N, C-alpha and C positions, 0 to 999 in steps of 0.2 A: 504494500500500500504506500503510494507516494504521499508527499505533503498535502497536495490538494485533495486527494481522496480522503486523507485523515481528517482534514478540516471539514470536509463535507459530512463525514460520518459523525464527528463529535459536535459540530455546531448547527448543522442544518437538517440532517436526517431525522433527529429526534423531534425537533420542532415540527417538521413536516408531518410526521406521524400524529402528533398531538393535534395539530390544526385540522388535518383531514378527518381525524376521528370525530372532532367536534362537529364538523359539517355533516358527516355521514350519519351520525347518530340521530340527527334531526330528521333524517329521511328514511331510516330503517324502522318498519313497524314492529310493534311488540310481538315477541314470539316468532319472529321471521326465521325461515330457513334460508341461509345466504350462501351463495357460491362466489368465492374470490378467485377470479380468473387471472392467472399469472401472478400468483400470490407471493412469489419470491421467498424472502426470509420469514414471512408471516408476522412481522412486527405489528403491522397495522391491524391485522385480524386479532392478534392477541390483545391489543389495546381495546378494541371494540368489545371483546369478550370480557375483559376485566371490568369494563364499565357497564356492560349490558349482559349479565349472565342469562337473561331470557332468550338471547339470540343463539342460534346454532349456525356455525360457520364451517364450511369445507372449502378446500382449495384444489385447484388444478394448475399444473404448470408443465412446460416442456422440459424443464430441468428439475432435478431433485436437489434440495439443500438439507443439510443437517439441522435438527432442532427448529422446525418451523412452528411448533406449538399448536398446530391444527392438523387434522387429517388432510393429506395431500395425495392426489392421484396424478400420475403422469398422463399426458394426452399428446396427440399428434400435432397440435397447433392449428387444426382445421375443424374438427368436429368434437362435440362434447359427449362423453360416454354416459349420458343420462337420458331417460325418457322425457317426452314432452311434459311441460308444466311441472317440473320437478322442484323448482325453487321459487320462493317469494321474491327474492331480490338477487340480482347479479351485480357484482362489482368488477369494473375494468379500471384499475388504478394505474395510470401511466403504462398501459399495456398495448393499446391498439396502434400506436405509432411504431411499435416494434414489429408489426406484421407487414407483409407485402401488400395485403388488401384487407383493411379493417372491416369491410362489409361481410366478409366470410364469417368472422366471429360474431358480428352484430346480428346476422341472420340466425345463427345458432342460438344466440342469446334470446332472440324473440321466440324461438321454439320452446326453450325450456323454462322461461320466466313466467310465473303466474302473475307477478306484479311488476315492479319497476326495474329498470336497468340504470345503474349509476355509473357514469363515465367521468373520470378525471383524466384529462389529457391536455394537449397543447393546441393553440391556434397560432398560425404563422403569418398573421396579418401585419404585425408591427415591423417597422424598419429594423433590419438586421436580426429578425426573429430566427431565421434558420441557422446562421452560424452560432448564435447564442444557445439555441436548443441543442445543436450538435455538441458544443462544449459541455453543456450540462449532462447530456447523455453519456458522453465518454467518461466523465468524472464519476458519475453515479453507477454506471452499469458495466463498463468494459471489463473490469476485473472479475465480474461474475459470469462471464461468458454469454451474456445476453446479446441476442441479435440486434444489430444497429443499422437498420436500413434507412434511418433518418426520414421516415415517411410522415412529415408534418403537413397537416392540411390547414388551409384558412377556414375561418368560421363558415363561410358560404358553402364550402364543400362538405363540411360535417352536416349542415342542415339539409343539403341536397341528398346526402346518403341516407339520413334518417327518413326523409320523405319517400325516397325510392323504396325503402324497406317497409314502409307503412308504420314507422315508429313515430309516435306523437311526442313532441317535446313538451314536458310539463314544467321544466325549469332550466334556466341557464344562468350560472354565476361565474364571473371572472374576478380577477384581482383577489385571490383567495387568502392573501396574507401569509403565504408559506415561508417567506424570508423576512428577517428584520432589516431595517435600514442599516447601512447603505446598500446591502446586497439586493434588497427589493427593488432599488432603482434600475438595476440591470437585469435581474433574474425573475422579477415578479410581474405584477400587473396583468395585462391581457395575454401574456404568454401561456397562462394556465386557465382552464375552465373546469367547472363541475356541471355536468348536464344530467338531468333526470328525464328518462324517456320511458315510454310504455308501448307495448305491442297491442294493448287493448283499447 
């Protein structure tokens, strides 16, 4: 782990988990069965469970990591190994931009979600958004062997994809407050969004 990766891990990653947990808990209904797609190290899922023991969370990922803290199944990155309407809520937390075509997983999400799909990802509308996001992705993910296709979409393309798949946008929030100043001036704002969509 180099100095930048260490700084990210010690100063920014923990805050990110805390802030995202605050946002997600407002949107996850009581007693929900939740699937965390691309759950990684499971830190976010563990924090949700610590604060909401009524929620049940499972994870799937294309890579296995030690000590995820939640049950995790491996999958092929294309189709989910679950029957239709298996989960109340699906989470895509900084996952879809790591795929070649996010619509593949969004279509699968619409199939297995009884309720909402919560998507935290990036929008590439801002000046210098793509090089900034590439830098962030390398620091946060390269050492874990995560695929980095740098597939960042502008907001318009996200909305078009949702519409094409018949997903209704129930909420869209950006400027999530993931980073403290002065890092937020470069790495925050409209680069991040949290969307709540539904197939119903």
